[in-house]
C-alpha angles and dihedrals in degrees: 000000000000114000099252096051095088089052092049090052091049090052095046090048087057095056105111126234110278094020133096141199128202123239087252092051090054091047092050094048088050090056100255112088089183094061102081091118088051088058088056091050091049091052094047089054093059116114114247092250095053115135092210109120093239091160090071091070113086136170124272093269094053095259128136119245135221121270130162090274091050138238093284092066092051092050090045092051092048091046089052086059092052100262114144128207131212121233091274091058098254131128124221107257090194087065104032106029113116113230094207096259107128091209091059110105128185126305 
């Protein structure tokens, strides 16, 4: 396991219900702003039964990404948390992006 992965997981675990972070946001908070792809690799390595809220990590445009369970599952899990999507399948990062403050709940 690469050295930043545990930090990525810690940050992702902190994303509140109804909020999201981008891969780049997670990488920056972990101290390496160039490690966005590594965040993706770390998430893809999670076991299927992981309790880490992987679905709260989206791409820089506010879109969901592919995972073995598919984009539909990620969108459904976010919708269950009250996140809404535009007709192109993107969420509004100005509304749902987590600012890193653990006390910040959903919109």
